[in-house]
N, CA, C, O and the ligand as a Tripos MOL2 file, in Angstrom:
@<TRIPOS>MOLECULE
protein
  257   255    65     0     0
PROTEIN
NO_CHARGES

@<TRIPOS>ATOM
      1 N          -7.4150    6.9880    3.8160 N.3       1 MET1
      2 CA         -6.5630    5.9750    4.4980 C.3       1 MET1
      3 C          -5.5910    5.5200    3.7040 C.2       1 MET1
      4 O          -5.8920    5.1360    2.5740 O.2       1 MET1
      5 N          -4.3670    5.4850    4.1120 N.am      2 ASN2
      6 CA         -3.2170    4.8150    3.3230 C.3       2 ASN2
      7 C          -3.0190    3.5160    3.4600 C.2       2 ASN2
      8 O          -2.5030    3.0670    4.4830 O.2       2 ASN2
      9 N          -3.4300    2.6910    2.3790 N.am      3 TYR3
     10 CA         -3.4950    1.1550    2.5310 C.3       3 TYR3
     11 C          -1.9270    0.7740    2.5820 C.2       3 TYR3
     12 O          -1.6610   -0.3020    3.1180 O.2       3 TYR3
     13 N          -0.9770    1.4670    2.1320 N.am      4 THR4
     14 CA          0.3450    0.9190    2.1780 C.3       4 THR4
     15 C           0.7740    0.8150    3.5490 C.2       4 THR4
     16 O           1.7550    0.1210    3.8180 O.2       4 THR4
     17 N           0.1030    1.4720    4.4970 N.am      5 LYS5
     18 CA          0.4890    1.3380    5.9100 C.3       5 LYS5
     19 C          -0.4340    0.2830    6.4700 C.2       5 LYS5
     20 O          -0.4330    0.2700    7.7010 O.2       5 LYS5
     21 N          -1.1290   -0.4990    5.9630 N.am      6 GLN6
     22 CA         -1.9890   -1.4560    6.5330 C.3       6 GLN6
     23 C          -1.2760   -2.9440    6.3500 C.2       6 GLN6
     24 O          -0.8580   -3.2830    5.2420 O.2       6 GLN6
     25 N          -1.1780   -3.7060    7.3690 N.am      7 GLU7
     26 CA         -0.4420   -4.8120    7.3010 C.3       7 GLU7
     27 C          -1.1520   -6.0080    6.5100 C.2       7 GLU7
     28 O          -0.6040   -6.7720    5.7140 O.2       7 GLU7
     29 N          -2.2380   -6.0020    6.8290 N.am      8 PHE8
     30 CA         -3.1860   -7.0030    6.1460 C.3       8 PHE8
     31 C          -4.1730   -6.7720    5.3860 C.2       8 PHE8
     32 O          -4.9210   -5.9230    5.8720 O.2       8 PHE8
     33 N          -4.5920   -7.2780    4.1130 N.am      9 CYS9
     34 CA         -5.9550   -7.2080    3.3460 C.3       9 CYS9
     35 C          -7.0990   -7.4650    4.3370 C.2       9 CYS9
     36 O          -7.2550   -8.5000    4.9840 O.2       9 CYS9
     37 N          -7.9430   -6.2780    4.3640 N.am     10 PRO10
     38 CA         -9.2780   -6.4990    5.1450 C.3      10 PRO10
     39 C         -10.2340   -7.5860    4.5240 C.2      10 PRO10
     40 O         -11.0430   -8.2430    5.1800 O.2      10 PRO10
     41 N         -10.0310   -7.6810    3.1800 N.am     11 ALA11
     42 CA        -11.0610   -8.6810    2.4740 C.3      11 ALA11
     43 C         -10.3410  -10.1240    2.5950 C.2      11 ALA11
     44 O         -11.0790  -10.9920    3.0590 O.2      11 ALA11
     45 N          -9.2280  -10.4720    2.3100 N.am     12 CYS12
     46 CA         -8.6950  -11.7260    2.1180 C.3      12 CYS12
     47 C          -7.7830  -12.1200    3.2590 C.2      12 CYS12
     48 O          -7.6490  -13.3170    3.5130 O.2      12 CYS12
     49 N          -7.1220  -11.1690    3.9910 N.am     13 GLY13
     50 CA         -6.4070  -11.4130    5.2170 C.3      13 GLY13
     51 C          -4.8640  -11.6650    4.7490 C.2      13 GLY13
     52 O          -3.9460  -11.8250    5.5530 O.2      13 GLY13
     53 N          -4.7120  -11.6760    3.3420 N.am     14 THR14
     54 CA         -3.0170  -11.8000    3.0980 C.3      14 THR14
     55 C          -2.2420  -10.7100    3.6760 C.2      14 THR14
     56 O          -2.7190   -9.6230    4.0020 O.2      14 THR14
     57 N          -1.0180  -11.0570    3.7860 N.am     15 ARG15
     58 CA         -0.0890  -10.1250    4.2570 C.3      15 ARG15
     59 C           0.3680   -9.1240    3.3150 C.2      15 ARG15
     60 O           1.0350   -9.6150    2.4030 O.2      15 ARG15
     61 N           0.2230   -7.9630    3.2640 N.am     16 TRP16
     62 CA          0.6690   -6.9300    2.3970 C.3      16 TRP16
     63 C           2.0890   -6.5690    2.5940 C.2      16 TRP16
     64 O           2.8060   -6.3370    1.6210 O.2      16 TRP16
     65 N           2.5740   -6.5060    3.9310 N.am     17 TRP17
     66 CA          4.0110   -6.0360    4.0470 C.3      17 TRP17
     67 C           4.7380   -7.1900    3.5930 C.2      17 TRP17
     68 O           4.4110   -8.3350    3.9050 O.2      17 TRP17
     69 N           5.9600   -6.8350    2.6810 N.am     18 ASP18
     70 CA          6.7260   -7.8100    2.2000 C.3      18 ASP18
     71 C           8.0740   -7.7800    2.9480 C.2      18 ASP18
     72 O           8.3160   -8.6980    3.7310 O.2      18 ASP18
     73 N           8.9640   -6.7940    2.7630 N.am     19 LYS19
     74 CA         10.1240   -6.9160    3.3430 C.3      19 LYS19
     75 C          10.4520   -5.4820    4.0680 C.2      19 LYS19
     76 O          10.0350   -4.4510    3.5390 O.2      19 LYS19
     77 N          11.0970   -5.4380    5.1100 N.am     20 PRO20
     78 CA         11.3920   -4.1170    5.7610 C.3      20 PRO20
     79 C          12.1540   -3.2240    5.0240 C.2      20 PRO20
     80 O          12.9390   -3.6890    4.1980 O.2      20 PRO20
     81 N          12.0660   -2.0520    5.1710 N.am     21 ILE21
     82 CA         12.8360   -0.9680    4.3680 C.3      21 ILE21
     83 C          14.1390   -0.9370    5.0390 C.2      21 ILE21
     84 O          14.1920   -0.7010    6.2460 O.2      21 ILE21
     85 N          15.3520   -1.1910    4.2430 N.am     22 PRO22
     86 CA         16.7620   -0.8420    4.8620 C.3      22 PRO22
     87 C          16.9090    0.3800    5.6180 C.2      22 PRO22
     88 O          16.3130    1.3820    5.2230 O.2      22 PRO22
     89 N          17.4720    0.4160    6.4320 N.am     23 LYS23
     90 CA         17.6530    1.9140    7.4610 C.3      23 LYS23
     91 C          18.0810    2.8470    6.5100 C.2      23 LYS23
     92 O          17.4570    3.9050    6.4290 O.2      23 LYS23
     93 N          19.2100    2.6010    5.6440 N.am     24 GLU24
     94 CA         19.7820    3.5760    4.6360 C.3      24 GLU24
     95 C          18.6300    4.5010    3.8940 C.2      24 GLU24
     96 O          18.8150    5.6990    3.6760 O.2      24 GLU24
     97 N          17.5040    3.8510    3.5590 N.am     25 TYR25
     98 CA         16.4620    4.3790    2.6710 C.3      25 TYR25
     99 C          15.2400    4.8950    3.5560 C.2      25 TYR25
    100 O          14.2010    5.2610    3.0070 O.2      25 TYR25
    101 N          15.3770    4.9120    4.7860 N.am     26 ARG26
    102 CA         14.2070    5.1420    5.6560 C.3      26 ARG26
    103 C          14.0160    6.5930    5.4690 C.2      26 ARG26
    104 O          12.8400    6.9570    5.4880 O.2      26 ARG26
    105 N          14.8590    7.4470    5.3040 N.am     27 GLU27
    106 CA         14.6080    8.7420    5.3250 C.3      27 GLU27
    107 C          13.6920    9.2550    4.2270 C.2      27 GLU27
    108 O          13.1400   10.3520    4.3090 O.2      27 GLU27
    109 N          13.5580    8.4950    3.2780 N.am     28 ASN28
    110 CA         12.6470    8.8220    2.1030 C.3      28 ASN28
    111 C          11.1290    8.1580    2.4500 C.2      28 ASN28
    112 O          10.1790    8.2720    1.6740 O.2      28 ASN28
    113 N          11.0660    7.5210    3.6080 N.am     29 TYR29
    114 CA          9.6190    6.9370    3.8120 C.3      29 TYR29
    115 C           9.0830    7.3590    5.1530 C.2      29 TYR29
    116 O           9.8710    8.0000    5.8480 O.2      29 TYR29
    117 N           7.9570    7.1300    5.6150 N.am     30 SER30
    118 CA          7.4360    7.2220    6.9870 C.3      30 SER30
    119 C           7.1650    5.8830    7.3330 C.2      30 SER30
    120 O           6.9410    4.9490    6.5640 O.2      30 SER30
    121 N           7.2180    5.8770    8.8880 N.am     31 PRO31
    122 CA          6.8460    4.5380    9.5610 C.3      31 PRO31
    123 C           5.3520    4.0830    9.2290 C.2      31 PRO31
    124 O           4.5010    4.8910    8.8580 O.2      31 PRO31
    125 N           5.1000    2.6840    9.4000 N.am     32 PRO32
    126 CA          6.0430    1.6510    9.6000 C.3      32 PRO32
    127 C           6.8520    1.4190    8.3090 C.2      32 PRO32
    128 O           6.3930    1.5990    7.1810 O.2      32 PRO32
    129 N           8.1770    0.9770    8.6040 N.am     33 TYR33
    130 CA          9.1110    0.9150    7.3980 C.3      33 TYR33
    131 C           9.0560   -0.4920    6.6910 C.2      33 TYR33
    132 O           9.9630   -1.3190    6.7790 O.2      33 TYR33
    133 N           7.9300   -0.6640    6.0050 N.am     34 TRP34
    134 CA          7.8260   -1.9050    5.2330 C.3      34 TRP34
    135 C           7.5610   -1.6690    3.7840 C.2      34 TRP34
    136 O           6.9950   -0.6150    3.4960 O.2      34 TRP34
    137 N           7.8870   -2.4970    2.8310 N.am     35 TYR35
    138 CA          7.4180   -2.4170    1.5520 C.3      35 TYR35
    139 C           6.1310   -3.1250    1.3940 C.2      35 TYR35
    140 O           5.9010   -4.2590    1.8150 O.2      35 TYR35
    141 N           5.3360   -2.3830    0.7710 N.am     36 SER36
    142 CA          3.9320   -2.8710    0.8210 C.3      36 SER36
    143 C           3.6130   -3.7310   -0.5940 C.2      36 SER36
    144 O           4.1480   -3.3240   -1.6250 O.2      36 SER36
    145 N           2.8730   -4.7420   -0.6380 N.am     37 ARG37
    146 CA          2.6110   -5.4400   -2.0310 C.3      37 ARG37
    147 C           1.2720   -4.7490   -2.6130 C.2      37 ARG37
    148 O           0.9500   -4.9730   -3.7800 O.2      37 ARG37
    149 N           0.5880   -4.0070   -1.8870 N.am     38 VAL38
    150 CA         -0.6410   -3.6230   -2.2220 C.3      38 VAL38
    151 C          -0.4590   -2.5340   -3.3910 C.2      38 VAL38
    152 O           0.3040   -1.5740   -3.2860 O.2      38 VAL38
    153 N          -1.2850   -2.8140   -4.5620 N.am     39 ILE39
    154 CA         -1.0730   -1.8630   -5.7970 C.3      39 ILE39
    155 C          -1.7830   -0.4730   -5.7010 C.2      39 ILE39
    156 O          -2.9960   -0.3730   -5.5140 O.2      39 ILE39
    157 N          -0.9160    0.6170   -5.8470 N.am     40 ALA40
    158 CA         -1.6580    1.9070   -5.7210 C.3      40 ALA40
    159 C          -2.1980    2.1100   -7.1050 C.2      40 ALA40
    160 O          -1.5410    1.6250   -8.0260 O.2      40 ALA40
    161 N          -3.3870    2.8080   -7.4010 N.am     41 LEU41
    162 CA         -4.1750    3.1840   -8.4950 C.3      41 LEU41
    163 C          -3.9880    4.5370   -8.5760 C.2      41 LEU41
    164 O          -4.4420    5.2110   -7.6520 O.2      41 LEU41
    165 N          -3.4010    5.1010   -9.5040 N.am     42 TYR42
    166 CA         -3.2140    6.2960   -9.7980 C.3      42 TYR42
    167 C          -3.9240    7.0340  -11.0020 C.2      42 TYR42
    168 O          -3.9940    6.5190  -12.1180 O.2      42 TYR42
    169 N          -4.3910    8.1490  -10.7310 N.am     43 ASP43
    170 CA         -5.4480    9.1000  -11.6870 C.3      43 ASP43
    171 C          -4.3490   10.1250  -12.1900 C.2      43 ASP43
    172 O          -3.8140   10.9700  -11.4720 O.2      43 ASP43
    173 N          -4.0760    9.9030  -13.6420 N.am     44 ARG44
    174 CA         -2.9700   10.9710  -14.1670 C.3      44 ARG44
    175 C          -3.6450   12.3080  -14.1980 C.2      44 ARG44
    176 O          -2.8790   13.2590  -14.0400 O.2      44 ARG44
    177 N          -4.9040   12.5860  -14.3670 N.am     45 ASP45
    178 CA         -5.7450   13.5480  -14.6360 C.3      45 ASP45
    179 C          -5.7270   14.3820  -13.3030 C.2      45 ASP45
    180 O          -5.5540   15.6000  -13.2590 O.2      45 ASP45
    181 N          -5.9100   13.6370  -12.3250 N.am     46 ASP46
    182 CA         -6.0080   14.2290  -10.8040 C.3      46 ASP46
    183 C          -4.6440   14.4020  -10.2990 C.2      46 ASP46
    184 O          -4.3730   15.2100   -9.4100 O.2      46 ASP46
    185 N          -3.7620   13.6180  -10.8840 N.am     47 ASP47
    186 CA         -2.4750   13.5940  -10.3720 C.3      47 ASP47
    187 C          -2.4230   13.0390   -8.9560 C.2      47 ASP47
    188 O          -1.5980   13.6260   -8.2560 O.2      47 ASP47
    189 N          -3.1270   12.0080   -8.3210 N.am     48 ALA48
    190 CA         -3.1970   11.5440   -7.2390 C.3      48 ALA48
    191 C          -3.7460   10.0820   -7.2640 C.2      48 ALA48
    192 O          -4.4470    9.6150   -8.1620 O.2      48 ALA48
    193 N          -3.3410    9.4630   -6.1970 N.am     49 THR49
    194 CA         -3.7110    7.9280   -6.0730 C.3      49 THR49
    195 C          -5.2050    8.0390   -5.5900 C.2      49 THR49
    196 O          -5.5520    8.6930   -4.6070 O.2      49 THR49
    197 N          -6.0380    7.3240   -6.3970 N.am     50 PHE50
    198 CA         -7.4460    7.2900   -5.8270 C.3      50 PHE50
    199 C          -7.8060    5.9650   -5.2050 C.2      50 PHE50
    200 O          -8.9590    5.8550   -4.7870 O.2      50 PHE50
    201 N          -7.0180    4.9860   -5.0900 N.am     51 GLY51
    202 CA         -7.4120    3.8910   -4.3500 C.3      51 GLY51
    203 C          -6.4470    2.8200   -4.5580 C.2      51 GLY51
    204 O          -5.3950    3.1140   -5.1260 O.2      51 GLY51
    205 N          -6.6430    1.6570   -4.1940 N.am     52 TYR52
    206 CA         -5.6310    0.5920   -3.8660 C.3      52 TYR52
    207 C          -6.2440   -0.7480   -4.2380 C.2      52 TYR52
    208 O          -7.4560   -0.9450   -4.1500 O.2      52 TYR52
    209 N          -5.4000   -1.6400   -4.6460 N.am     53 LYS53
    210 CA         -6.0570   -3.2530   -5.0940 C.3      53 LYS53
    211 C          -5.1160   -4.0900   -4.5960 C.2      53 LYS53
    212 O          -3.8960   -3.9550   -4.6850 O.2      53 LYS53
    213 N          -5.8280   -5.1090   -3.9770 N.am     54 CYS54
    214 CA         -5.0360   -6.3500   -3.4010 C.3      54 CYS54
    215 C          -4.5380   -7.1080   -4.3820 C.2      54 CYS54
    216 O          -5.2880   -7.5240   -5.2650 O.2      54 CYS54
    217 N          -3.1470   -7.4130   -4.3740 N.am     55 PRO55
    218 CA         -2.4680   -8.2050   -5.4750 C.3      55 PRO55
    219 C          -3.1170   -9.5780   -5.3120 C.2      55 PRO55
    220 O          -3.0870  -10.2170   -6.3640 O.2      55 PRO55
    221 N          -3.6580  -10.1690   -4.3550 N.am     56 ASP56
    222 CA         -4.1980  -11.5260   -4.1990 C.3      56 ASP56
    223 C          -5.6880  -11.7300   -4.5070 C.2      56 ASP56
    224 O          -6.0510  -12.7080   -5.1600 O.2      56 ASP56
    225 N          -6.4520  -10.9220   -4.0980 N.am     57 CYS57
    226 CA         -7.9060  -11.1750   -4.1580 C.3      57 CYS57
    227 C          -8.4710  -10.0950   -5.0700 C.2      57 CYS57
    228 O          -9.6910  -10.1500   -5.2310 O.2      57 CYS57
    229 N          -7.8240   -9.1380   -5.6870 N.am     58 ASP58
    230 CA         -8.1410   -8.1150   -6.5540 C.3      58 ASP58
    231 C          -9.3360   -7.0900   -5.8850 C.2      58 ASP58
    232 O          -9.9720   -6.3060   -6.5890 O.2      58 ASP58
    233 N          -9.5020   -7.2000   -4.6680 N.am     59 THR59
    234 CA        -10.4960   -6.2520   -4.1830 C.3      59 THR59
    235 C          -9.9460   -4.8380   -4.2000 C.2      59 THR59
    236 O          -8.7790   -4.5490   -3.9350 O.2      59 THR59
    237 N         -10.9470   -3.9490   -4.5540 N.am     60 PHE60
    238 CA        -10.4610   -2.6170   -4.5910 C.3      60 PHE60
    239 C         -10.8520   -1.7260   -3.4870 C.2      60 PHE60
    240 O         -11.9870   -1.8880   -3.0370 O.2      60 PHE60
    241 N         -10.0890   -0.7930   -2.9630 N.am     61 PHE61
    242 CA        -10.1440   -0.1060   -1.7040 C.3      61 PHE61
    243 C         -10.0640    1.2890   -2.2770 C.2      61 PHE61
    244 O          -9.1200    1.6380   -2.9860 O.2      61 PHE61
    245 N         -11.0730    2.0820   -1.9570 N.am     62 GLU62
    246 CA        -11.0920    3.5460   -2.1080 C.3      62 GLU62
    247 C         -10.1840    4.2140   -1.2860 C.2      62 GLU62
    248 O         -10.1150    3.7840   -0.1340 O.2      62 GLU62
    249 N          -9.4140    5.2300   -1.6070 N.am     63 ARG63
    250 CA         -8.6400    6.0970   -0.8070 C.3      63 ARG63
    251 C          -9.7000    7.2610   -0.2590 C.2      63 ARG63
    252 O         -10.2870    7.9680   -1.0780 O.2      63 ARG63
    253 N          -9.8940    7.4070    1.0670 N.am     64 LYS64
    254 CA        -10.7170    8.2990    1.4900 C.3      64 LYS64
    255 C          -9.9980    9.2570    2.4160 C.2      64 LYS64
    256 O         -10.6100   10.1920    2.9330 O.2      64 LYS64
    257 ZN         -6.9550   -9.3900   -0.4200 Zn       65 ZN65
@<TRIPOS>BOND
     1     1     2 1
     2     2     3 1
     3     3     4 2
     4     3     5 am
     5     5     6 1
     6     6     7 1
     7     7     8 2
     8     7     9 am
     9     9    10 1
    10    10    11 1
    11    11    12 2
    12    11    13 am
    13    13    14 1
    14    14    15 1
    15    15    16 2
    16    15    17 am
    17    17    18 1
    18    18    19 1
    19    19    20 2
    20    19    21 am
    21    21    22 1
    22    22    23 1
    23    23    24 2
    24    23    25 am
    25    25    26 1
    26    26    27 1
    27    27    28 2
    28    27    29 am
    29    29    30 1
    30    30    31 1
    31    31    32 2
    32    31    33 am
    33    33    34 1
    34    34    35 1
    35    35    36 2
    36    35    37 am
    37    37    38 1
    38    38    39 1
    39    39    40 2
    40    39    41 am
    41    41    42 1
    42    42    43 1
    43    43    44 2
    44    43    45 am
    45    45    46 1
    46    46    47 1
    47    47    48 2
    48    47    49 am
    49    49    50 1
    50    50    51 1
    51    51    52 2
    52    51    53 am
    53    53    54 1
    54    54    55 1
    55    55    56 2
    56    55    57 am
    57    57    58 1
    58    58    59 1
    59    59    60 2
    60    59    61 am
    61    61    62 1
    62    62    63 1
    63    63    64 2
    64    63    65 am
    65    65    66 1
    66    66    67 1
    67    67    68 2
    68    67    69 am
    69    69    70 1
    70    70    71 1
    71    71    72 2
    72    71    73 am
    73    73    74 1
    74    74    75 1
    75    75    76 2
    76    75    77 am
    77    77    78 1
    78    78    79 1
    79    79    80 2
    80    79    81 am
    81    81    82 1
    82    82    83 1
    83    83    84 2
    84    83    85 am
    85    85    86 1
    86    86    87 1
    87    87    88 2
    88    87    89 am
    89    89    90 1
    90    90    91 1
    91    91    92 2
    92    91    93 am
    93    93    94 1
    94    94    95 1
    95    95    96 2
    96    95    97 am
    97    97    98 1
    98    98    99 1
    99    99   100 2
   100    99   101 am
   101   101   102 1
   102   102   103 1
   103   103   104 2
   104   103   105 am
   105   105   106 1
   106   106   107 1
   107   107   108 2
   108   107   109 am
   109   109   110 1
   110   110   111 1
   111   111   112 2
   112   111   113 am
   113   113   114 1
   114   114   115 1
   115   115   116 2
   116   115   117 am
   117   117   118 1
   118   118   119 1
   119   119   120 2
   120   119   121 am
   121   121   122 1
   122   122   123 1
   123   123   124 2
   124   123   125 am
   125   125   126 1
   126   126   127 1
   127   127   128 2
   128   127   129 am
   129   129   130 1
   130   130   131 1
   131   131   132 2
   132   131   133 am
   133   133   134 1
   134   134   135 1
   135   135   136 2
   136   135   137 am
   137   137   138 1
   138   138   139 1
   139   139   140 2
   140   139   141 am
   141   141   142 1
   142   142   143 1
   143   143   144 2
   144   143   145 am
   145   145   146 1
   146   146   147 1
   147   147   148 2
   148   147   149 am
   149   149   150 1
   150   150   151 1
   151   151   152 2
   152   151   153 am
   153   153   154 1
   154   154   155 1
   155   155   156 2
   156   155   157 am
   157   157   158 1
   158   158   159 1
   159   159   160 2
   160   159   161 am
   161   161   162 1
   162   162   163 1
   163   163   164 2
   164   163   165 am
   165   165   166 1
   166   166   167 1
   167   167   168 2
   168   167   169 am
   169   169   170 1
   170   170   171 1
   171   171   172 2
   172   171   173 am
   173   173   174 1
   174   174   175 1
   175   175   176 2
   176   175   177 am
   177   177   178 1
   178   178   179 1
   179   179   180 2
   180   179   181 am
   181   181   182 1
   182   182   183 1
   183   183   184 2
   184   183   185 am
   185   185   186 1
   186   186   187 1
   187   187   188 2
   188   187   189 am
   189   189   190 1
   190   190   191 1
   191   191   192 2
   192   191   193 am
   193   193   194 1
   194   194   195 1
   195   195   196 2
   196   195   197 am
   197   197   198 1
   198   198   199 1
   199   199   200 2
   200   199   201 am
   201   201   202 1
   202   202   203 1
   203   203   204 2
   204   203   205 am
   205   205   206 1
   206   206   207 1
   207   207   208 2
   208   207   209 am
   209   209   210 1
   210   210   211 1
   211   211   212 2
   212   211   213 am
   213   213   214 1
   214   214   215 1
   215   215   216 2
   216   215   217 am
   217   217   218 1
   218   218   219 1
   219   219   220 2
   220   219   221 am
   221   221   222 1
   222   222   223 1
   223   223   224 2
   224   223   225 am
   225   225   226 1
   226   226   227 1
   227   227   228 2
   228   227   229 am
   229   229   230 1
   230   230   231 1
   231   231   232 2
   232   231   233 am
   233   233   234 1
   234   234   235 1
   235   235   236 2
   236   235   237 am
   237   237   238 1
   238   238   239 1
   239   239   240 2
   240   239   241 am
   241   241   242 1
   242   242   243 1
   243   243   244 2
   244   243   245 am
   245   245   246 1
   246   246   247 1
   247   247   248 2
   248   247   249 am
   249   249   250 1
   250   250   251 1
   251   251   252 2
   252   251   253 am
   253   253   254 1
   254   254   255 1
   255   255   256 2
@<TRIPOS>SUBSTRUCTURE
     1 MET1         2 RESIDUE 1 A MET
     2 ASN2         6 RESIDUE 1 A ASN
     3 TYR3        10 RESIDUE 1 A TYR
     4 THR4        14 RESIDUE 1 A THR
     5 LYS5        18 RESIDUE 1 A LYS
     6 GLN6        22 RESIDUE 1 A GLN
     7 GLU7        26 RESIDUE 1 A GLU
     8 PHE8        30 RESIDUE 1 A PHE
     9 CYS9        34 RESIDUE 1 A CYS
    10 PRO10       38 RESIDUE 1 A PRO
    11 ALA11       42 RESIDUE 1 A ALA
    12 CYS12       46 RESIDUE 1 A CYS
    13 GLY13       50 RESIDUE 1 A GLY
    14 THR14       54 RESIDUE 1 A THR
    15 ARG15       58 RESIDUE 1 A ARG
    16 TRP16       62 RESIDUE 1 A TRP
    17 TRP17       66 RESIDUE 1 A TRP
    18 ASP18       70 RESIDUE 1 A ASP
    19 LYS19       74 RESIDUE 1 A LYS
    20 PRO20       78 RESIDUE 1 A PRO
    21 ILE21       82 RESIDUE 1 A ILE
    22 PRO22       86 RESIDUE 1 A PRO
    23 LYS23       90 RESIDUE 1 A LYS
    24 GLU24       94 RESIDUE 1 A GLU
    25 TYR25       98 RESIDUE 1 A TYR
    26 ARG26      102 RESIDUE 1 A ARG
    27 GLU27      106 RESIDUE 1 A GLU
    28 ASN28      110 RESIDUE 1 A ASN
    29 TYR29      114 RESIDUE 1 A TYR
    30 SER30      118 RESIDUE 1 A SER
    31 PRO31      122 RESIDUE 1 A PRO
    32 PRO32      126 RESIDUE 1 A PRO
    33 TYR33      130 RESIDUE 1 A TYR
    34 TRP34      134 RESIDUE 1 A TRP
    35 TYR35      138 RESIDUE 1 A TYR
    36 SER36      142 RESIDUE 1 A SER
    37 ARG37      146 RESIDUE 1 A ARG
    38 VAL38      150 RESIDUE 1 A VAL
    39 ILE39      154 RESIDUE 1 A ILE
    40 ALA40      158 RESIDUE 1 A ALA
    41 LEU41      162 RESIDUE 1 A LEU
    42 TYR42      166 RESIDUE 1 A TYR
    43 ASP43      170 RESIDUE 1 A ASP
    44 ARG44      174 RESIDUE 1 A ARG
    45 ASP45      178 RESIDUE 1 A ASP
    46 ASP46      182 RESIDUE 1 A ASP
    47 ASP47      186 RESIDUE 1 A ASP
    48 ALA48      190 RESIDUE 1 A ALA
    49 THR49      194 RESIDUE 1 A THR
    50 PHE50      198 RESIDUE 1 A PHE
    51 GLY51      202 RESIDUE 1 A GLY
    52 TYR52      206 RESIDUE 1 A TYR
    53 LYS53      210 RESIDUE 1 A LYS
    54 CYS54      214 RESIDUE 1 A CYS
    55 PRO55      218 RESIDUE 1 A PRO
    56 ASP56      222 RESIDUE 1 A ASP
    57 CYS57      226 RESIDUE 1 A CYS
    58 ASP58      230 RESIDUE 1 A ASP
    59 THR59      234 RESIDUE 1 A THR
    60 PHE60      238 RESIDUE 1 A PHE
    61 PHE61      242 RESIDUE 1 A PHE
    62 GLU62      246 RESIDUE 1 A GLU
    63 ARG63      250 RESIDUE 1 A ARG
    64 LYS64      254 RESIDUE 1 A LYS
    65 ZN65       257 GROUP 0 **** ****
């Protein structure tokens, strides 16, 4: 699951979506067009995102 597409944190309920992405930049993104506050955790060895972290409650979410 891509947690940047999730509006609210399942753990603390804070809203991750910050601001809507302006129309002129949307071709580089997929819907819904919102900037997310969630923190993506990146593994350099695997060259992939392995999880996400809530900026407010620090809960870790595994990317499945
Ligand atoms: Zn949270």
